[in-house]
C-alpha positions as YAML, in Angstrom:
chain: A
units: angstrom
residues:
- id: 1
  name: GLN
  ca: [14.58, 12.04, 0.80]
- id: 2
  name: VAL
  ca: [11.80, 10.19, 2.62]
- id: 3
  name: GLN
  ca: [12.47, 6.92, 4.40]
- id: 4
  name: LEU
  ca: [9.53, 4.55, 4.12]
- id: 5
  name: ARG
  ca: [8.92, 1.38, 6.09]
- id: 6
  name: GLU
  ca: [6.03, -0.95, 5.36]
- id: 7
  name: SER
  ca: [4.52, -3.39, 7.83]
- id: 8
  name: GLY
  ca: [1.42, -5.53, 8.24]
- id: 9
  name: GLY
  ca: [1.99, -8.13, 5.57]
- id: 10
  name: GLY
  ca: [1.54, -11.81, 6.20]
- id: 11
  name: LEU
  ca: [-0.32, -14.98, 5.28]
- id: 12
  name: VAL
  ca: [-4.10, -14.89, 5.08]
- id: 13
  name: GLN
  ca: [-6.79, -17.12, 3.65]
- id: 14
  name: ALA
  ca: [-8.81, -16.06, 0.64]
- id: 15
  name: GLY
  ca: [-11.64, -13.79, 1.72]
- id: 16
  name: GLY
  ca: [-9.67, -12.46, 4.64]
- id: 17
  name: SER
  ca: [-8.32, -9.00, 5.39]
- id: 18
  name: LEU
  ca: [-5.02, -7.32, 6.11]
- id: 19
  name: ARG
  ca: [-4.06, -3.75, 6.88]
- id: 20
  name: LEU
  ca: [-0.73, -2.53, 5.61]
- id: 21
  name: SER
  ca: [1.00, 0.44, 7.19]
- id: 22
  name: CYS
  ca: [3.72, 2.68, 5.83]
- id: 23
  name: ALA
  ca: [5.67, 4.84, 8.27]
- id: 24
  name: ALA
  ca: [7.50, 7.81, 6.77]
- id: 25
  name: SER
  ca: [10.39, 9.83, 8.09]
- id: 26
  name: GLY
  ca: [12.77, 12.37, 6.63]
- id: 27
  name: ARG
  ca: [11.69, 15.30, 4.51]
- id: 28
  name: THR
  ca: [8.23, 16.81, 4.89]
- id: 29
  name: PHE
  ca: [5.66, 14.11, 4.41]
- id: 30
  name: ASN
  ca: [2.47, 16.12, 4.58]
- id: 31
  name: ASN
  ca: [2.84, 17.64, 1.13]
- id: 32
  name: ASN
  ca: [3.35, 14.31, -0.62]
- id: 33
  name: ALA
  ca: [0.91, 12.33, -2.62]
- id: 34
  name: MET
  ca: [1.43, 8.69, -1.71]
- id: 35
  name: ASN
  ca: [0.98, 5.44, -3.56]
- id: 36
  name: TRP
  ca: [0.90, 1.73, -2.99]
- id: 37
  name: PHE
  ca: [2.33, -0.57, -5.63]
- id: 38
  name: ARG
  ca: [2.76, -4.32, -5.70]
- id: 39
  name: GLN
  ca: [4.95, -6.81, -7.46]
- id: 40
  name: LEU
  ca: [3.43, -10.17, -8.23]
- id: 41
  name: PRO
  ca: [5.67, -13.23, -8.50]
- id: 42
  name: GLY
  ca: [7.55, -13.13, -11.79]
- id: 43
  name: LYS
  ca: [6.01, -9.85, -12.89]
- id: 44
  name: GLY
  ca: [6.80, -6.15, -12.85]
- id: 45
  name: ARG
  ca: [5.67, -3.65, -10.26]
- id: 46
  name: GLU
  ca: [2.08, -2.47, -10.71]
- id: 47
  name: PHE
  ca: [0.06, 0.41, -9.33]
- id: 48
  name: VAL
  ca: [-2.47, -0.35, -6.60]
- id: 49
  name: ALA
  ca: [-3.72, 2.88, -5.01]
- id: 50
  name: HIS
  ca: [-3.07, 6.61, -4.74]
- id: 51
  name: ILE
  ca: [-3.94, 9.27, -2.19]
- id: 52
  name: ASP
  ca: [-3.27, 13.00, -2.47]
- id: 53
  name: TRP
  ca: [-1.58, 15.10, 0.20]
- id: 54
  name: ASN
  ca: [-4.65, 15.62, 2.38]
- id: 55
  name: GLY
  ca: [-6.60, 12.47, 1.59]
- id: 56
  name: GLY
  ca: [-9.18, 14.32, -0.47]
- id: 57
  name: THR
  ca: [-8.56, 12.36, -3.63]
- id: 58
  name: THR
  ca: [-7.99, 8.64, -3.99]
- id: 59
  name: TYR
  ca: [-8.00, 6.26, -6.90]
- id: 60
  name: TYR
  ca: [-7.37, 2.58, -7.39]
- id: 61
  name: ALA
  ca: [-6.38, -0.05, -9.88]
- id: 62
  name: ASP
  ca: [-9.46, -1.75, -11.31]
- id: 63
  name: SER
  ca: [-8.31, -5.06, -9.87]
- id: 64
  name: VAL
  ca: [-8.64, -3.82, -6.28]
- id: 65
  name: LYS
  ca: [-11.42, -1.25, -6.55]
- id: 66
  name: GLY
  ca: [-14.14, -1.87, -4.00]
- id: 67
  name: ARG
  ca: [-11.92, -4.17, -1.92]
- id: 68
  name: PHE
  ca: [-8.94, -2.00, -0.93]
- id: 69
  name: THR
  ca: [-8.98, 1.39, 0.79]
- id: 70
  name: ILE
  ca: [-6.03, 3.78, 1.04]
- id: 71
  name: SER
  ca: [-5.91, 6.33, 3.83]
- id: 72
  name: ARG
  ca: [-3.37, 8.51, 5.60]
- id: 73
  name: ASP
  ca: [-2.72, 10.19, 8.92]
- id: 74
  name: ASN
  ca: [-0.39, 13.14, 8.41]
- id: 75
  name: ALA
  ca: [-0.07, 13.68, 12.16]
- id: 76
  name: LYS
  ca: [1.49, 10.22, 12.38]
- id: 77
  name: ASN
  ca: [3.38, 10.41, 9.06]
- id: 78
  name: ALA
  ca: [1.65, 7.22, 8.01]
- id: 79
  name: VAL
  ca: [-0.25, 5.79, 5.07]
- id: 80
  name: TYR
  ca: [-2.42, 2.70, 5.23]
- id: 81
  name: LEU
  ca: [-3.88, 0.14, 2.86]
- id: 82
  name: GLN
  ca: [-6.89, -1.76, 4.14]
- id: 83
  name: MET
  ca: [-7.30, -4.89, 2.05]
- id: 84
  name: ASN
  ca: [-10.55, -6.83, 2.27]
- id: 85
  name: SER
  ca: [-11.92, -9.83, 0.39]
- id: 86
  name: LEU
  ca: [-8.40, -10.88, -0.47]
- id: 87
  name: LYS
  ca: [-7.83, -13.24, -3.38]
- id: 88
  name: PRO
  ca: [-4.90, -15.54, -4.18]
- id: 89
  name: GLU
  ca: [-4.07, -13.24, -7.09]
- id: 90
  name: ASP
  ca: [-3.40, -10.44, -4.59]
- id: 91
  name: THR
  ca: [-0.31, -12.36, -3.46]
- id: 92
  name: ALA
  ca: [2.61, -9.97, -3.97]
- id: 93
  name: VAL
  ca: [5.19, -7.79, -2.32]
- id: 94
  name: TYR
  ca: [3.52, -4.48, -1.52]
- id: 95
  name: TYR
  ca: [5.51, -1.25, -1.69]
- id: 96
  name: CYS
  ca: [4.85, 2.20, -0.32]
- id: 97
  name: ASN
  ca: [5.86, 5.06, -2.63]
- id: 98
  name: ALA
  ca: [6.38, 8.75, -1.98]
- id: 99
  name: PRO
  ca: [7.78, 9.78, -5.35]
- id: 100
  name: PRO
  ca: [10.66, 9.30, -5.97]
- id: 101
  name: ASP
  ca: [11.23, 7.27, -2.80]
- id: 102
  name: TRP
  ca: [10.28, 3.64, -2.11]
- id: 103
  name: GLY
  ca: [10.05, 1.39, 0.88]
- id: 104
  name: GLN
  ca: [11.53, -2.09, 1.06]
- id: 105
  name: GLY
  ca: [8.19, -3.83, 0.69]
- id: 106
  name: THR
  ca: [6.10, -6.24, 2.73]
- id: 107
  name: GLN
  ca: [5.01, -9.69, 1.59]
- id: 108
  name: VAL
  ca: [1.32, -10.52, 1.35]
- id: 109
  name: THR
  ca: [0.39, -14.14, 0.68]
- id: 110
  name: VAL
  ca: [-3.21, -15.19, 0.16]
- id: 111
  name: SER
  ca: [-3.91, -18.90, 0.28]
- id: 112
  name: SER
  ca: [-6.84, -20.49, -1.52]
...
């Protein structure tokens, strides 16, 4: 099992930026593909971004493509989500995922 802890959420104005971090501990992290998901108010959890074990492959939901960047630092057991040009519709709880394990989430609120 991997323990995951997200941080970096907060309140930001539309057009602003935030960088989310996910710190992992437990079983070997370096071999894991990692994902970010989010849960919008009143909706189910949706995929945001994916990165493979060494960062060589990434892909994104269409709604965030070109604005968000996922990266990782295996030496630090960490995954990041750089979010730029934020929109009010990005308001959600953001979750780090190392299948099958999940973090507790971090709230991102974008004001208009």
